[in-house]
KOLKOL-358204 format. One record per residue (C-alpha): z, y, x. Coordinates in nm, 2 decimals. Layout:
Z_Y_X
...
//
This chain:
8.51_11.95_26.91
8.87_11.83_26.88
8.85_11.62_27.19
8.70_11.90_27.40
8.93_12.19_27.31
9.30_12.25_27.25
9.24_12.46_26.95
8.96_12.43_26.69
8.90_12.71_26.44
8.72_12.54_26.15
8.57_12.76_25.87
8.43_12.57_25.57
8.30_12.70_25.24
8.49_12.61_24.93
8.41_12.25_24.82
8.31_12.12_25.17
8.59_11.87_25.17
8.77_12.01_25.47
9.12_11.96_25.33
9.07_11.59_25.25
8.80_11.47_25.50
8.88_11.65_25.83
9.22_11.49_25.88
9.07_11.15_25.80
8.79_11.20_26.05
9.04_11.27_26.32
9.25_10.96_26.23
8.94_10.73_26.21
8.82_10.87_26.55
9.15_10.78_26.71
9.16_10.44_26.55
8.80_10.37_26.68
8.93_10.45_27.03
9.22_10.20_26.99
9.48_10.49_26.98
9.56_10.47_26.61
9.91_10.35_26.66
9.99_10.64_26.90
9.84_10.90_26.66
10.06_11.13_26.46
9.87_11.40_26.26
10.06_11.67_26.07
9.86_11.87_25.81
10.03_12.18_25.67
9.97_12.33_25.33
10.11_12.66_25.19
10.25_12.50_24.88
10.43_12.18_24.79
10.19_12.09_24.51
9.90_12.11_24.75
10.07_11.88_25.01
10.17_11.62_24.75
9.83_11.63_24.57
9.62_11.60_24.89
9.84_11.32_25.02
9.80_11.12_24.70
9.42_11.19_24.69
9.36_11.09_25.05
9.56_10.77_25.01
9.36_10.69_24.70
9.03_10.75_24.89
9.15_10.50_25.16
9.26_10.25_24.89
9.62_10.27_25.02
9.96_10.34_24.87
10.09_10.69_24.93
10.38_10.67_25.17
10.22_10.41_25.39
9.96_10.54_25.65
9.92_10.86_25.45
10.24_11.04_25.33
10.39_11.37_25.25
10.71_11.57_25.31
10.81_11.87_25.11
11.15_12.04_25.04
11.39_11.79_24.88
11.11_11.52_24.85
10.94_11.29_25.09
10.72_10.98_25.08
10.66_10.84_25.43
10.74_10.54_25.64
10.73_10.41_26.00
10.36_10.34_25.95
10.27_10.69_25.84
10.01_10.85_26.08
9.88_11.13_25.85
10.15_11.34_25.71
10.09_11.63_25.46
10.37_11.88_25.45
10.45_12.24_25.37
10.45_12.51_25.64
10.83_12.54_25.61
10.88_12.17_25.68
10.69_12.19_26.01
10.88_12.51_26.11
11.21_12.32_26.05
11.08_12.03_26.26
11.01_12.27_26.54
11.38_12.37_26.55
11.48_12.01_26.63
11.16_11.92_26.83
11.04_12.24_27.00
10.76_12.07_27.19
10.64_11.83_26.91
10.64_11.55_27.17
10.58_11.28_26.91
10.29_11.47_26.74
9.92_11.44_26.86
9.75_11.68_26.61
9.85_11.97_26.40
9.61_12.08_26.12
9.69_12.42_25.96
9.51_12.45_25.63
9.45_12.78_25.44
9.54_13.00_25.75
9.35_13.29_25.59
9.65_13.34_25.35
9.84_13.49_25.65
10.18_13.42_25.51
10.49_13.50_25.72
10.55_13.12_25.77
10.19_13.05_25.88
10.18_13.35_26.12
10.52_13.24_26.27
10.38_12.89_26.30
10.08_13.02_26.50
10.31_13.21_26.72
10.53_12.91_26.79
10.24_12.67_26.83
10.10_12.89_27.11
10.43_12.84_27.29
10.42_12.46_27.22
10.07_12.43_27.37
10.20_12.58_27.69
10.47_12.30_27.71
10.27_12.02_27.55
9.90_12.06_27.66
9.81_11.72_27.51
9.86_11.86_27.15
9.55_11.94_26.95
9.56_12.22_26.69
9.30_12.26_26.41
9.30_12.59_26.20
9.11_12.55_25.87
9.02_12.80_25.60
8.74_12.90_25.37
8.75_13.27_25.43
8.93_13.31_25.77
8.82_13.55_26.04
8.74_13.28_26.30
8.70_13.52_26.59
9.05_13.66_26.53
9.22_13.32_26.55
9.00_13.22_26.84
9.10_13.52_27.05
9.47_13.48_26.96
9.48_13.14_27.14
9.22_13.20_27.41
9.33_13.55_27.52
9.70_13.59_27.45
9.85_13.93_27.52
10.12_14.02_27.77
10.39_14.01_27.50
10.33_13.64_27.44
10.42_13.53_27.80
10.19_13.23_27.77
9.85_13.14_27.92
9.53_13.10_27.71
9.39_12.76_27.61
9.04_12.63_27.55
8.91_12.70_27.19
8.60_12.63_26.99
8.47_12.72_26.65
8.31_12.50_26.39
8.15_12.59_26.05
8.10_12.34_25.77
7.87_12.44_25.48
7.98_12.35_25.13
7.86_12.36_24.77
8.01_12.49_24.45
7.85_12.49_24.11
7.75_12.83_23.97
8.01_13.03_23.78
7.93_13.30_23.52
8.16_13.61_23.53
8.30_13.79_23.23
8.52_14.10_23.26
8.77_14.27_23.02
8.49_14.47_22.85
8.31_14.14_22.77
8.64_13.99_22.64
8.69_14.29_22.41
8.33_14.27_22.30
8.31_13.90_22.22
8.65_13.88_22.05
8.65_14.21_21.87
9.00_14.29_22.02
9.07_14.66_22.01
9.34_14.86_22.19
9.44_15.18_22.01
9.62_15.48_22.17
9.96_15.39_22.02
9.94_15.01_22.07
10.17_14.80_22.28
9.90_14.74_22.54
9.79_15.11_22.56
9.86_15.36_22.84
10.15_15.60_22.77
10.05_15.94_22.65
10.17_16.10_22.97
9.96_15.87_23.17
9.65_15.94_22.97
9.71_16.32_22.99
9.74_16.29_23.37
9.43_16.07_23.39
9.22_16.31_23.19
9.34_16.61_23.39
9.28_16.43_23.71
8.93_16.32_23.61
8.84_16.67_23.49
8.95_16.84_23.81
8.79_16.56_24.02
8.46_16.59_23.82
8.44_16.97_23.86
8.51_16.95_24.23
8.26_16.67_24.28
7.98_16.83_24.08
8.03_17.16_24.27
8.02_16.97_24.60
7.70_16.79_24.50
7.53_17.12_24.43
7.63_17.25_24.77
7.52_16.93_24.94
7.17_16.95_24.77
7.14_17.31_24.88
7.22_17.23_25.24
6.96_16.95_25.24
6.70_17.19_25.10
6.78_17.45_25.37
6.76_17.18_25.64
6.41_17.08_25.51
6.29_17.44_25.50
6.26_17.44_25.12
6.51_17.72_25.08
6.61_18.02_25.28
6.95_17.99_25.45
7.01_18.37_25.41
7.05_18.32_25.04
7.38_18.14_25.10
7.64_18.29_24.87
8.01_18.32_24.93
8.08_17.99_24.76
7.86_17.80_25.00
8.04_17.96_25.30
8.37_17.84_25.16
8.23_17.50_25.11
8.13_17.48_25.48
8.48_17.57_25.59
8.64_17.28_25.40
8.42_17.03_25.58
8.15_16.96_25.32
8.28_16.63_25.18
8.00_16.39_25.10
8.02_16.24_24.76
7.75_15.99_24.65
7.52_16.15_24.39
7.50_15.83_24.17
7.88_15.83_24.11
7.91_16.00_23.77
8.26_16.14_23.80
8.23_16.34_23.48
8.22_16.03_23.27
8.52_16.02_23.03
8.57_15.65_23.08
8.62_15.68_23.45
8.97_15.58_23.54
8.94_15.62_23.91
9.03_15.91_24.14
8.80_16.09_24.39
8.94_16.02_24.73
8.81_16.27_24.99
8.70_16.10_25.31
8.96_16.10_25.59
8.71_16.08_25.87
8.68_16.42_26.06
8.46_16.54_26.34
8.62_16.47_26.68
8.70_16.80_26.85
8.50_16.71_27.16
8.17_16.69_26.96
7.96_17.00_26.91
7.89_17.15_26.57
7.58_16.98_26.45
7.50_17.22_26.16
7.53_17.19_25.78
7.32_16.87_25.75
7.55_16.66_25.97
7.86_16.56_25.78
8.08_16.26_25.80
8.08_16.08_25.47
8.29_15.79_25.32
8.32_15.47_25.51
8.10_15.17_25.42
8.39_15.02_25.22
8.42_15.34_25.02
8.05_15.35_24.96
8.05_14.99_24.83
8.34_15.07_24.60
8.19_15.39_24.48
7.86_15.21_24.40
8.05_14.94_24.21
8.25_15.20_24.01
7.93_15.39_23.92
7.76_15.06_23.81
8.07_14.97_23.60
8.07_15.31_23.44
7.69_15.28_23.36
7.72_14.93_23.22
8.02_15.03_23.00
7.82_15.32_22.85
7.50_15.12_22.80
7.59_14.76_22.71
7.91_14.79_22.51
8.01_14.92_22.16
8.20_15.24_22.10
8.51_15.04_22.01
8.50_14.85_22.34
8.45_15.18_22.53
8.76_15.33_22.36
8.96_15.02_22.42
8.88_15.02_22.79
8.98_15.39_22.80
9.31_15.33_22.62
9.42_15.00_22.77
9.69_14.97_23.04
9.55_14.69_23.25
9.88_14.64_23.43
10.04_14.51_23.11
9.95_14.15_23.03
9.77_14.14_22.70
9.90_13.82_22.54
9.72_13.88_22.21
9.38_13.92_22.39
9.43_13.60_22.59
9.52_13.41_22.27
9.21_13.54_22.09
8.99_13.47_22.39
9.10_13.10_22.42
9.05_13.05_22.05
8.70_13.22_22.08
8.60_13.00_22.37
8.70_12.68_22.19
8.53_12.77_21.86
8.20_12.88_22.03
8.19_12.57_22.25
8.24_12.35_21.94
7.95_12.52_21.76
7.71_12.57_22.05
7.81_12.30_22.30
7.95_12.31_22.66
7.67_12.53_22.79
7.76_12.83_22.56
7.94_13.03_22.83
7.84_12.87_23.16
7.52_12.91_23.37
7.26_12.62_23.40
7.33_12.37_23.68
7.16_12.40_24.02
6.84_12.18_24.04
6.92_11.85_24.21
7.29_11.88_24.17
7.42_11.67_23.89
7.74_11.82_23.74
8.03_11.60_23.64
8.08_11.53_23.27
8.40_11.72_23.19
8.42_11.63_22.83
8.63_11.90_22.66
8.64_12.14_22.95
9.00_12.24_23.05
9.11_12.60_23.06
9.31_12.74_23.36
9.50_13.06_23.30
9.64_13.25_23.59
9.97_13.44_23.52
10.20_13.63_23.76
10.52_13.42_23.72
10.73_13.16_23.53
10.85_13.40_23.27
10.50_13.51_23.17
10.38_13.15_23.17
10.66_13.04_22.94
10.59_13.34_22.71
10.22_13.27_22.69
10.27_12.89_22.63
10.51_12.97_22.34
10.26_13.21_22.19
9.97_12.96_22.22
10.18_12.68_22.07
10.27_12.90_21.77
9.92_13.05_21.73
9.75_13.04_21.39
9.42_13.09_21.58
9.47_12.76_21.76
9.55_12.54_21.46
9.46_12.18_21.56
9.27_12.15_21.23
9.03_12.42_21.35
9.01_12.38_21.73
9.14_12.03_21.78
9.45_11.90_21.96
9.56_12.10_22.27
9.77_11.99_22.56
9.93_12.30_22.72
10.09_12.26_23.06
10.27_12.50_23.29
10.23_12.51_23.67
10.47_12.71_23.90
10.65_12.65_24.22
11.00_12.55_24.09
10.85_12.29_23.85
10.94_11.93_23.94
10.68_11.73_24.12
10.66_11.49_23.83
10.57_11.78_23.59
10.33_11.93_23.84
10.13_11.60_23.86
10.06_11.62_23.49
9.80_11.89_23.54
9.57_11.64_23.73
9.58_11.38_23.45
9.28_11.36_23.21
9.39_11.41_22.85
9.29_11.15_22.58
8.95_11.19_22.42
8.94_11.47_22.18
9.23_11.66_22.34
9.17_11.98_22.54
9.39_12.07_22.84
9.51_12.42_22.90
9.69_12.48_23.23
9.89_12.81_23.27
9.96_12.86_23.63
10.08_13.11_23.90
9.87_13.17_24.21
9.97_12.82_24.35
9.66_12.69_24.17
9.45_12.94_24.37
9.37_12.72_24.67
9.39_12.35_24.77
9.45_12.24_24.41
9.15_12.10_24.24
9.19_12.03_23.87
8.86_11.85_23.83
8.81_11.90_23.46
8.85_12.28_23.46
8.55_12.46_23.30
8.70_12.79_23.22
8.93_13.02_23.42
9.11_13.31_23.26
9.24_13.54_23.53
9.49_13.82_23.46
9.44_13.94_23.82
9.82_13.97_23.87
10.06_13.79_24.11
10.42_13.83_24.20
10.50_13.92_24.56
10.78_14.08_24.76
10.69_14.43_24.84
10.86_14.75_24.96
10.93_15.00_24.69
10.94_15.33_24.88
11.08_15.52_24.59
11.38_15.30_24.56
11.41_15.22_24.92
11.44_14.84_24.87
11.22_14.54_24.84
11.14_14.40_24.50
10.96_14.10_24.35
10.69_14.30_24.18
10.37_14.23_23.98
10.08_14.34_24.19
9.70_14.33_24.17
9.54_14.04_24.36
9.27_14.12_24.62
8.90_14.07_24.56
8.91_13.77_24.79
9.19_13.61_24.58
9.00_13.68_24.26
8.70_13.51_24.40
8.91_13.21_24.50
9.04_13.19_24.14
8.69_13.22_24.00
8.59_12.92_24.22
8.84_12.69_24.05
8.60_12.67_23.76
8.30_12.56_23.96
8.43_12.27_24.16
8.27_11.98_23.97
8.04_12.15_23.71
7.91_12.49_23.62
8.19_12.71_23.48
8.29_13.05_23.36
8.56_13.30_23.47
8.70_13.55_23.22
8.88_13.84_23.40
9.14_14.02_23.20
9.06_14.33_23.41
8.76_14.56_23.40
8.47_14.59_23.65
8.62_14.92_23.76
8.96_14.77_23.83
8.79_14.49_24.03
8.60_14.75_24.23
8.92_14.94_24.31
9.10_14.62_24.43
9.16_14.57_24.79
8.89_14.35_24.95
9.14_14.14_25.14
9.52_14.10_25.11
9.68_14.24_25.42
9.89_13.98_25.62
10.22_13.92_25.46
10.39_14.02_25.79
10.26_14.37_25.74
10.35_14.41_25.37
10.67_14.21_25.34
11.00_14.40_25.38
11.10_14.39_25.74
11.47_14.31_25.67
11.37_13.99_25.51
11.12_13.91_25.79
11.39_13.97_26.06
11.63_13.74_25.88
11.36_13.46_25.85
11.27_13.49_26.22
11.63_13.48_26.33
11.69_13.17_26.12
11.39_12.99_26.28
11.44_13.12_26.64
11.81_13.21_26.67
11.80_13.26_27.05
11.50_13.49_27.07
11.53_13.87_27.01
11.35_13.96_26.69
11.16_14.25_26.84
11.01_14.04_27.12
10.92_13.75_26.88
10.74_13.99_26.65
10.56_14.16_26.94
10.38_13.83_27.01
10.26_13.78_26.65
9.90_13.79_26.54
9.94_14.13_26.37
10.28_14.27_26.49
10.45_14.53_26.27
10.55_14.87_26.39
10.83_14.87_26.66
11.01_15.17_26.51
11.02_15.00_26.17
11.15_14.68_26.32
11.44_14.87_26.49
11.52_15.04_26.17
11.53_14.71_25.98
11.76_14.56_26.24
12.00_14.86_26.21
12.01_14.82_25.84
12.09_14.44_25.87
12.38_14.53_26.10
12.50_14.78_25.84
12.49_14.50_25.58
12.68_14.28_25.82
12.40_14.02_25.81
12.36_14.06_26.19
12.65_14.11_26.43
12.64_14.36_26.72
12.46_14.11_26.94
12.19_14.05_26.68
12.32_13.71_26.58
12.32_13.59_26.22
12.66_13.62_26.05
12.76_13.36_25.79
12.64_13.62_25.53
12.31_13.66_25.71
12.25_13.28_25.71
12.28_13.28_25.33
12.06_13.59_25.29
11.79_13.43_25.51
11.76_13.15_25.25
11.72_13.40_24.95
11.37_13.52_24.86
11.51_13.87_24.76
11.58_14.20_24.92
11.88_14.17_25.15
12.09_14.43_24.96
12.02_14.27_24.63
12.09_13.92_24.78
12.43_14.04_24.92
12.52_14.19_24.58
12.44_13.87_24.40
12.64_13.66_24.65
12.95_13.88_24.60
12.89_13.89_24.22
12.93_13.51_24.22
13.21_13.52_24.47
13.41_13.77_24.27
13.34_13.61_23.93
13.14_13.90_23.78
12.79_13.76_23.81
12.65_13.83_23.46
12.64_14.22_23.49
12.53_14.19_23.85
12.23_13.97_23.75
12.13_14.24_23.50
12.16_14.52_23.76
11.96_14.32_24.01
11.69_14.25_23.75
11.68_14.62_23.64
11.64_14.73_24.01
11.35_14.50_24.07
11.12_14.61_23.79
11.00_14.91_23.60
11.27_15.16_23.47
11.45_15.06_23.16
11.47_15.41_23.02
11.17_15.64_22.96
11.18_16.01_22.88
10.89_16.16_22.68
10.80_16.52_22.78
10.81_16.63_22.42
11.15_16.47_22.35
11.34_16.47_22.68
11.67_16.61_22.54
11.69_16.33_22.28
11.62_16.07_22.55
11.89_16.20_22.78
12.14_16.22_22.49
12.06_15.86_22.40
12.11_15.74_22.76
12.44_15.93_22.79
12.55_15.76_22.47
12.53_15.43_22.66
12.71_15.57_22.97
12.98_15.34_23.09
13.24_15.43_23.35
13.05_15.70_23.52
12.78_15.45_23.64
12.41_15.44_23.60
12.42_15.07_23.69
12.68_14.98_23.42
12.47_15.19_23.17
12.18_14.96_23.24
12.41_14.67_23.17
12.52_14.82_22.84
12.15_14.89_22.75
12.05_14.53_22.82
12.35_14.38_22.64
12.27_14.59_22.33
11.91_14.49_22.34
12.00_14.12_22.37
12.23_14.15_22.07
11.96_14.34_21.87
11.70_14.08_21.97
11.90_13.80_21.82
11.88_13.99_21.48
11.50_13.98_21.48
11.19_14.17_21.59
11.26_14.47_21.36
11.61_14.52_21.49
11.48_14.49_21.85
11.22_14.76_21.79
11.47_14.99_21.63
11.71_14.96_21.92
11.45_15.03_22.18
11.32_15.33_21.99
11.67_15.47_21.93
11.77_15.45_22.30
11.42_15.52_22.45
11.41_15.18_22.62
11.11_14.99_22.75
11.08_14.65_22.58
10.86_14.52_22.86
11.11_14.63_23.12
11.40_14.46_22.93
11.20_14.13_22.91
11.14_14.16_23.28
11.51_14.19_23.34
11.57_13.88_23.13
11.32_13.69_23.34
11.48_13.83_23.67
11.83_13.72_23.56
11.71_13.36_23.52
11.53_13.37_23.86
11.83_13.52_24.05
12.07_13.27_23.89
11.84_12.98_23.99
11.84_13.11_24.35
12.22_13.11_24.35
12.23_12.76_24.20
12.00_12.63_24.48
12.25_12.77_24.73
12.55_12.62_24.56
12.71_12.95_24.45
12.69_12.87_24.08
12.68_12.54_23.89
12.36_12.42_23.72
12.56_12.44_23.40
12.54_12.82_23.43
12.16_12.81_23.42
12.17_12.58_23.11
12.41_12.81_22.94
12.18_13.11_23.01
11.89_12.93_22.85
12.09_12.86_22.54
12.30_13.17_22.49
12.18_13.44_22.73
12.49_13.43_22.95
12.61_13.17_23.19
12.99_13.17_23.14
13.19_12.94_23.37
13.41_13.07_23.65
13.11_13.28_23.78
13.17_13.52_23.49
13.55_13.51_23.47
13.57_13.88_23.58
13.25_14.00_23.42
13.43_14.25_23.20
13.66_14.39_23.48
13.49_14.72_23.58
13.66_14.75_23.92
13.55_14.41_24.02
13.18_14.47_23.92
13.19_14.80_24.11
13.32_14.62_24.42
13.02_14.39_24.41
12.80_14.70_24.39
12.97_14.84_24.70
12.91_14.51_24.88
12.54_14.53_24.81
12.47_14.90_24.85
12.69_15.01_25.15
12.62_15.22_25.35
12.45_15.41_25.07
12.76_15.60_24.99
12.82_15.97_24.92
13.15_16.16_24.92
13.23_16.40_24.63
13.38_16.73_24.72
13.56_16.89_24.42
13.62_17.27_24.42
13.97_17.40_24.45
14.18_17.32_24.14
14.24_17.61_23.91
14.46_17.65_23.61
14.44_17.84_23.29
14.74_17.96_23.09
14.79_17.82_22.74
15.07_17.83_22.48
15.19_17.50_22.61
15.18_17.60_22.97
14.94_17.59_23.26
14.65_17.35_23.21
14.40_17.24_23.48
14.07_17.42_23.43
13.77_17.19_23.39
13.50_17.23_23.65
13.13_17.27_23.58
12.91_16.99_23.73
12.73_17.26_23.94
13.06_17.33_24.12
13.07_16.98_24.28
12.92_16.90_24.62
12.79_16.56_24.74
12.76_16.46_25.11
12.63_16.15_25.28
12.69_16.04_25.64
12.33_16.04_25.76
12.18_16.32_25.55
12.46_16.57_25.49
12.44_16.74_25.15
12.26_16.55_24.87
12.21_16.61_24.50
12.24_16.40_24.19
11.91_16.34_24.02
11.89_16.50_23.67
11.82_16.15_23.52
12.16_16.02_23.63
12.43_15.98_23.37
12.66_16.15_23.62
12.45_16.47_23.64
12.67_16.66_23.40
13.00_16.51_23.52
13.25_16.78_23.62
13.53_16.56_23.76
13.56_16.21_23.92
13.88_16.01_23.94
13.76_15.88_24.28
13.57_16.08_24.55
13.33_15.80_24.63
12.99_15.72_24.48
12.75_15.44_24.58
12.38_15.46_24.50
12.08_15.23_24.50
11.80_15.47_24.50
11.73_15.81_24.66
11.43_16.04_24.63
11.33_16.29_24.90
11.14_16.60_24.80
11.24_16.95_24.90
11.60_16.82_24.84
11.74_16.47_24.87
11.83_16.33_24.53
12.03_16.02_24.46
11.93_15.86_24.13
12.10_15.54_24.02
12.46_15.58_24.13
12.82_15.47_24.04
13.16_15.61_24.10
13.37_15.35_24.29
13.73_15.31_24.41
13.87_15.34_24.76
13.97_14.97_24.80
13.62_14.86_24.72
13.50_15.07_25.02
13.77_14.94_25.24
13.70_14.57_25.16
13.32_14.57_25.15
13.22_14.88_25.35
13.16_14.92_25.72
13.38_14.87_26.03
13.75_14.94_25.96
13.96_15.13_26.22
14.33_15.17_26.17
14.50_15.48_26.31
14.86_15.37_26.32
15.02_15.69_26.43
14.84_15.91_26.18
14.87_15.67_25.89
14.49_15.67_25.84
14.23_15.41_25.79
13.87_15.50_25.87
13.55_15.32_25.76
13.26_15.36_26.01
13.44_15.66_26.15
13.34_15.87_25.85
13.52_15.77_25.53
13.89_15.85_25.58
14.18_15.71_25.37
14.55_15.78_25.38
14.71_15.44_25.38
14.99_15.25_25.56
14.87_15.06_25.87
14.95_14.73_25.69
14.68_14.80_25.44
14.42_14.84_25.71
14.54_14.52_25.88
14.53_14.33_25.55
14.18_14.45_25.48
14.05_14.34_25.83
14.22_13.99_25.78
14.07_13.95_25.43
13.73_14.03_25.57
13.75_13.76_25.83
13.86_13.51_25.57
13.57_13.60_25.35
13.33_13.54_25.65
13.49_13.20_25.70
13.46_13.13_25.33
13.09_13.20_25.34
13.05_12.99_25.66
13.22_12.70_25.49
12.98_12.73_25.20
12.68_12.68_25.43
12.79_12.32_25.51
12.98_12.25_25.19
12.82_12.42_24.89
13.06_12.48_24.61
13.04_12.68_24.29
13.43_12.71_24.26
13.45_13.04_24.45
13.64_13.28_24.22
13.94_13.05_24.21
13.99_13.03_24.59
14.31_13.19_24.74
14.10_13.44_24.94
13.91_13.56_24.63
14.23_13.58_24.43
14.38_13.80_24.70
14.08_14.03_24.69
14.10_14.06_24.31
14.47_14.14_24.32
14.42_14.41_24.58
14.14_14.57_24.37
14.36_14.55_24.06
14.65_14.72_24.24
14.46_15.04_24.32
//
């Protein structure tokens, strides 16, 4: 197949050996033809651990040393030589090679594994390989996956569209059957039932009261509507069959026909109290050109909706029939988006104890006849968690657990697995532990595919993963916890059936699984377009972003791309000709929202990183403050007590710092502090994790020293020169302007009035309702009632920056901060100096009275900052705050 076509689309079931065997078959075939010396095969993997693990495994199968004929290349680590003919690498490594070798003239075969993941890197690689094949027709491309849509990839190369500007190439498809051992599935209701774990209404893992009230109200309304519709539908069917007279239709039936007669499956018991799902009316409508077919003909839900509804009905039925009242109440109360560390701890202890008493077959199905399973000894446990912070927290809990006392359950070896872990530590997960020791691996989704830990018998799946996604409420991209798709959950389940029968314990209910998306949409369609445009420009600097994206496998919307490009120009990441600026080159390397990334860079540059890390962490997760409906006044008062310098962002910093101090005094003090100020403990813990992640990103880029990270782990703050101005409010606000501009509003105060007192005339205080707020693009806007500035009657400066706006009948700005004029001049938009009028304008909108020399100085300082950022690309250095340019910026801010 490879010899007869330019592109081979190979779909192989899990366990068929495609990742390890197909590259070897190609190599051996070329060697048998006498062309082994001229062969150069590159195999891409989505993750570094997969590339390293597969290279070492293939080399071992060939009885060779890794780095000889078989090698690997990942970021910051490589093991290859002149003799290497089969190279495993990450997708990013091949993309970088394409920058220096755009035709891959020294490569004979490219094998892309796990193409079904549809990451931005893999989709970009497909796009670029299509261009490479036009220039290098001798190149052979093999696309491999367990779950890929083979026809989609086949058509992409065989019939390229007009936007691609390349000709089609010969393709072929190959399917390889595989085998996996059976896996028994357990869901959250089973975990609660077998462990006795209960979730009460007021517990840490329960839904909030407001959420429960909304859910009950929603289910009641939905149930009433659905039951009424069922009755009408049955009546229509009886009329159509002649069992009932149509003349008996009452007024209610006529109203039902006017609204389209939505079809709801009769076996979906929506009146069930335990149902946590919503009724979604079908969106399909009769096309206007079709005639009215009468009451019997109605367009019902799609096939996908019917499958989901059937699964939800079955989940509801099983919960009512097969489980205790305590489990039913727990499922009703539990907030499944919150990771239940206590339940995971109890589950692992239960698995080990039962296996010790009843043997390895206690939880797993019997083996398939004729397929001898591998002896796993003490079966390992693989736990899927969303991120590094959650992994560390669970490992700490398991190591300190009384339920997992070695005297009761035997010795445990608990290992982490996440992307930033060193290769040496990542390799430990593949090692068999000594006899009598059980291995527990706690991993992110990097263990989902292409990583076979051959002694895993049990998988515990939280169903959560971290991914960059667009928060429409906040108008920025955040690294958020999200539910994985059904396909991803099945991949995780398969990790326990690779070498012997296994069991998968889902920490989510059957209903939640039914509601999950069947497939994850391509990352190019769900990733923030600003980040996507930066990545594309970094990889293909001479190509217009819009034309590059138009030729992608699933191109994003053109209008959205244009909007993203405009925002990147406002951020000064792109220049007017759509070229990357020095700032843009740094942002392209940061896996964060472009605005947050710019704010972090300038926080390090200006020496105020600690509060900026907190603000970035708070913006990327759930809100820190909550406001109960029955105690809203007290919550608002508590938040205002933390108000600092007319800034919601600095209020977040004050709340976090207070929590960090209370936490050091013990659990009781931490709880009291959170209760007193109406703070979410989970949100604060997420901020703590986010601070560490963001600091590590800056350390990788050379903007802070590694010492800063070490200090954070020990004492919570990094110190060093990166925090030398952390307490200077004006400097912190300047970093906020750098990140949030052009999200600026102008405050218009009413005319000043005076009142007569015994001591003379005194300026009369304004009511907050007398103030007006205006933005450049929307005109008048309003402060959100949750802002600490909502009741403010006077500002010392007339400028406010904001990070979040909400559009309803009015446009509200939520998290906002009063900032000074020099911060806007230094870090805002384009500066224009009107010498004759003594004015300086920013973006032709924000106007300042200032001598011309101030405007000239600002423009010169901006150019020097760009040069400083450019220098840091080639010569990373953490000593930024002490440079002459930064000192000049700080002196100018201090002089306002």
